[in-house]
N, C-alpha and C positions, 0 to 999 in steps of 0.2 A: 690955496690948498682946497682941497675937495670939499663942497658941503655936506652936512650930515641928511642924509634921507634915512627913512624908514618906508619897509613893508610890513604887509600880514603874515604872509607866510613865505617859503620856497626860498631860493638863494638869487637874490638879486644882483647886477653885472652890471655897471657901467660899460658900454660900447661906445662906439663912435657913430652909430646909428639909433640911440634910445636905450633906455633902461631893459635889459633881459629880464625876467623874471622866471628862473627852470625851477620847475617842479618835480615830483617823480613822476605823475602821469604827462605831464604836456609842459610846453615851453611857449612863452608868449614874448614878444616884446613892446614895449611901451615907446610911441615915437615921441620924439621932442613936441610937434603940434596936439599931442593928446591920443591921437589914435593908437589900436591896438591890433597888432596882427600875431594870430595862431600860427605857431612854426610846427606844431603836431607831433611833437616828439620829444620821448622820456628825456631825460636829461643826469641819469644819474652817472654818468661816466660823459663827460663835456672838458671842453675847453677851449678859450676864447684865443684869436692870436695876440699879437701884441701891438697890432693896428686897431684892434676893437671892429674889426670886420668881417674874418672867417671864424665861424662857429663848428667846430666837429662834434659829432656824437656817436655814441657807440648804441645801437640797437640791437636790442638782442630779446631772444626768447627760449626759456628752460621749459626742459616737459621731457614728453617721449621724441621727440623730434628739438634738437637746438640748436639756432642758429643766431647767426653774429651778422652785423651788417655797418659800415662806418660810412657814415655822412658829413658833407661838409654846407653847410649854409652860406650864401654871400648874404650878409647883412644889410650890405645896401640895396641890393637888388629883387633879394628872395629866391633866388636861385640855388638848387639843391645838385650837389653832384656825388654821386655814392661810390666806393674804390669797388675795382673789380676784384673780388674774393670769394674764395671756397668758403661758403657762410657756415660751414660745419666747424669750422676753426673758431676758436676762442679769439677775443679780441680785448686787448689792454690799450686806452688811450691816455700817451704822455704828456703829447705838446702839440701847439700847432705855432710855428716859425719861419720867418722868411717865407710864405706860403706850403711850409712843407707840413704835414702830418707827421708826426713822430709816435708810432704804436710799436705794442710787445715787445718793447726794450730798445731791440735792435733792427727795425724794421723802419722803413719810411714811402710815404706815398704824396706826390705833387699832384693834385688832381687835374685830370687830362694824361694821365700818364698811367704805367701801371705801377705797383707796389713793389719795392724791393730793398736789400739791402742797405740799411743803414752805414757810412763810417764809423762811427763808434755808438755805443750804446747809450743811452737818458733813459733817466727814470722821470727828469722834473726840468725845465728850461727857464731859468728867470728872464721874463719878455722885457725889461728896462735893459740890459748888458747883452744877452743871449748865452750868459755862462749857464752851462748845465750842470747838474747831480744824477751821478747814477751810483746805485746801495748793489755791490755786487755782494752776493749771498756770502761768498767764502773769504774776500778780502778788505770787505766792508765798502765806505764811500769813497767816491773821487770825485774831484772837483776837474770838468774840461771848459779850458777857453772857446771864444766862438772859432780859434784857429784850428781847435783840436787836440793841443799841449793837454794832456791828461796829468794830475798829482792826487796822491793819497788826501785823502782828509781822517786825521788820526782825533779830533776831538769828540763833540758827543754821537753817537750813532743815530740818534734818530733828530739831528741838526735839520734846518732847513734852508734856505738861502733867502738873504733880507733882497729886498728889489735893491737892483743895483751890481749885485755880485761881487761885492766887496767883504761880507760877512756872511755870517750863518748865525741861527740863533737857533733856541733849544728852551722848554719851560722846565723850570726847576720847581718839586714840591716837597712841602713840608720842612722851608716854609715857602708859598708861592713866589718864583720868580723868573726874571728873564735873563738868558746868558749870553752873550755875544762872543762870537769866534773869530779871527781875521780869516779868510780865507787861503790867504796865502801859505800862514803860519801852522795854522790850526790852535793855534795859542787862543785860551780867554781873552777877550779885551776888557769886558767888563760886564757886573751882574749887578743887574737892578732886582731887589725889592719890590714887589708888589700887593695890595691889598688883599687883605685872607678874603676868600669866596672867589677870586679872579676868574672868569672862564677862560681858560686856557687851551681845551682841547679843540683843533685845527678841524675836526670832525662834529662836533656839538652843535646845538642849537644857536650858540650865539658865539662862533668862534672870532678870535684875535683877526682884525683888519689894517694891513697896513695900508695908510693914507697917501706915503710918498718913502723914498728909501730912509726916510729919518723920523716918520712919524706914527707910532704903532695904536689902533684901538683897542682897549680891552673892556670889554663889559664885568660888572662887580655885582653880583646876584647879593639884593639886599642893601646895596649900598648908599640908597638915598636914605634911610633909615642909619647906616651903619657910619659913612664917609661923605655925608652929604651930597653923593650923585652916583647915576648905578654905569656911567661911562666915565673912563678916563682916558685921556689922551697922552703917551709919553714920548717925548722927546731924546730919541737915545743916542743924541750926540750930546746933549746937556746933562740927561736924566731928571728934567723937568717935569712934572707932571703939572695938566692942568684939566679940569672937572669939564664935562661937555652936557651942556642940559639937552634932555630929550622929553617930550612931551607924551600924553597918553599914559600907557604903562610899562615904564620903563624897562622891568625886569623881562619883557616878553619882546623887547624890541629887536628886528634883525636889521642890518645895515645895509644900505649898497655898497659892493665891493668896487671902490674907484678904477678907472681906467689911467696907468700911472704910464706916463711920457715915456717912450724910447728915448733912450739915452745916445746921443749922438756920436758917432767913429770921431775919434780926435784926426 
């Protein structure tokens, strides 16, 4: 299990070449030897590939002359490639998987070539299994296997893939809960009640973090005084909760998102 680490600000992501700290103005990577490399790109829209090496970033400028550019940085050697693109056309970054950048839902780009239509649309890709999730505005969510087989998902509309691709999850409110769905049948498999004031927003300052396919870390605001801990670890395979100690000011802690190993093909 990945050790807990804290960072002062920004989103921190474990990569194969150090800890990447992505801020709204720039991005740096803290190497294993303690060195810090400035990557120099805003990272509001960014994705890391499943191996923790390729980091894709959309750079944009809004104003009287809008422009958009998509870059891929190789964190191993620091090289950068920019996608050939009419920069007046908007870009939305979906995923980086198997060396291919998926963007604008139905487009793809392999660095070194030109962008082209993708074989099927995706909204996000689970890096562990390669399973994709696509939100169709008319028909709702669909799950797409790495081989391209597509099936409707009729569970929660806002559900997300659990690492590993076998389950999906969403958070309930009043009371706060974690709801798990089977990816094949769309049926609810389990509901776990979470402590009051659990921080469950994926876009909030303290989003839940999956350590691996079975362990979820959740911040609890004011938890030190209410339940004796500001961070809990939930084992979704057993329902067991564990208190996770945090130093400093636990209510303001931000966690490093671990690089979860890719699952080998059978």
